[in-house]
C-alpha positions as a printed Julia matrix, in Angstrom:
88×3 Matrix{Float64}:
 -16.05    4.91    2.64
 -13.62    7.03    0.67
  -9.86    6.72    0.32
  -7.75    9.81   -0.27
  -5.06    8.97   -2.83
  -1.69   10.69   -3.13
  -0.51    9.84   -6.66
   2.9    11.46   -6.17
   3.82    9.04   -3.36
   4.91    5.5    -4.16
   4.27    2.46   -1.99
   6.79   -0.2    -0.96
   6.29   -3.81    0.03
   8.53   -6.58    1.37
   9.58   -8.34   -1.82
  11.95  -10.86   -0.24
  13.98  -11.78    2.81
  17.76  -12.0     2.86
  19.25  -14.63    5.17
  21.72  -12.85    7.47
  22.59  -16.09    9.31
  21.69  -17.37   12.77
  17.98  -17.3    11.92
  17.99  -13.55   11.23
  16.36  -12.28    8.03
  16.61   -8.8     6.55
  13.56   -7.41    4.78
  14.16   -6.33    1.16
  11.71   -3.67   -0.04
  10.58   -2.89   -3.59
   8.22   -0.3    -5.03
   4.78   -1.52   -6.06
   4.39   -0.91   -9.8
   1.51    1.55  -10.33
   1.1     1.76   -6.54
  -0.04    5.07   -5.05
  -0.3     5.86   -1.36
  -3.62    5.81    0.5
  -3.17    8.98    2.56
  -6.43    9.0     4.52
  -9.81    7.33    4.91
 -13.07    9.2     5.46
 -16.78    8.54    5.41
 -17.25   11.7     3.37
 -15.15   13.48    0.81
 -13.83   16.96    1.53
 -11.99   19.41   -0.67
  -8.35   18.52   -1.27
  -5.58   20.11   -3.31
  -4.42   18.55   -6.55
  -3.0    16.05   -7.28
  -4.85   14.32   -4.38
  -8.13   12.65   -5.26
 -10.83   10.43   -3.71
 -11.88    6.88   -4.62
 -14.44    4.49   -3.15
 -13.12    1.83   -0.77
 -14.51   -0.7     1.68
 -14.68   -0.34    5.45
 -11.56   -2.46    6.05
  -9.24   -0.1     4.13
  -6.45    1.52    6.16
  -3.66    3.86    5.02
  -1.07    1.6     6.67
  -2.16   -1.64    4.99
  -3.59   -0.67    1.59
  -2.54    1.06   -1.62
  -4.23    2.31   -4.78
  -3.36    0.45   -8.0
  -3.56    3.01  -10.8
  -3.43    0.31  -13.5
  -6.92   -0.96  -12.66
  -8.21    1.83  -10.35
  -8.68   -0.38   -7.29
  -7.61   -0.29   -3.65
  -5.6    -3.38   -2.71
  -4.0    -4.96    0.35
  -0.19   -4.56    0.45
   0.37   -7.88    2.23
  -1.12   -9.79   -0.73
   2.18   -9.03   -2.53
   4.5   -10.0     0.3
   6.12  -13.44    0.63
   5.65  -15.31    3.91
   8.33  -14.88    6.54
  10.94  -17.66    6.13
  10.49  -20.62    8.43
  13.37  -22.34   10.15
């Protein structure tokens, strides 16, 4: 599989939860350092305009759940960075 990377688009993750009271928590988002958006997934590469580019990825990669880490040139799962939802 191939992941189409958009290096000009950053990726956010839930970095923490803010207690709003009464068991309600607000999600606080932060940018992923060196994170670039996975724009599409394809079995085969096709021509794209710069600055987009293709990288190899595994079959479980999805644009909604993964990002490209430009510091080590790997596709990673966004949720691995996110803290668990607060428990009561």
